[in-house]
C-alpha positions as CSV (number, residue, x, y, z in Angstrom):
1,M,0.0,0.0,0.0
2,H,1.4,3.3,-1.1
3,Q,1.3,6.2,1.3
4,K,0.0,9.4,-0.3
5,R,2.2,12.5,0.4
6,Q,0.5,14.9,2.6
7,P,0.1,18.3,0.9
8,T,1.9,21.2,2.7
9,S,0.2,24.5,3.4
10,K,2.0,26.0,0.4
11,D,0.5,23.4,-1.9
12,H,-2.9,24.1,-0.3
13,V,-2.7,27.8,-1.0
14,I,-1.7,27.1,-4.6
15,F,-4.6,24.6,-4.9
16,L,-7.1,27.2,-3.6
17,G,-6.3,29.3,-6.6
18,T,-6.0,33.1,-7.1
19,G,-9.8,33.5,-7.0
20,E,-10.1,32.6,-3.4
21,I,-7.1,34.7,-2.5
22,N,-8.4,37.7,-4.3
23,F,-11.8,37.3,-2.5
24,Q,-10.1,37.1,0.9
25,L,-7.9,40.1,0.0
26,S,-10.8,42.3,-1.1
27,Q,-12.8,41.4,2.0
28,T,-9.8,42.4,4.2
29,L,-9.2,45.6,2.3
30,S,-12.8,46.7,2.5
31,C,-12.8,46.0,6.2
32,V,-9.6,47.9,6.8
33,F,-10.9,50.8,4.7
34,F,-14.1,50.9,6.6
35,I,-12.4,50.9,10.0
36,S,-9.8,53.5,8.9
37,E,-12.5,55.8,7.6
38,K,-14.4,55.6,10.9
39,V,-11.2,56.4,12.8
40,Y,-10.4,59.3,10.5
41,R,-13.9,60.8,11.0
42,N,-13.7,60.4,14.7
43,R,-10.4,62.2,14.8
44,V,-11.7,65.1,12.6
45,F,-14.8,65.5,14.7
46,S,-12.9,65.3,18.0
47,S,-10.3,67.9,16.8
48,K,-13.0,70.4,15.9
49,S,-14.6,70.4,19.4
């Protein structure tokens, strides 16, 4: 019986493909942008008062 080689995490990332990575990246970027925008607005409003 032959033992199948276990795929490494690197192989797994390549297997997922660029579509999955792009989706994760866009989700993260939009989240970061949303948070930074809120922080920026809070700073502007707090500096005015």
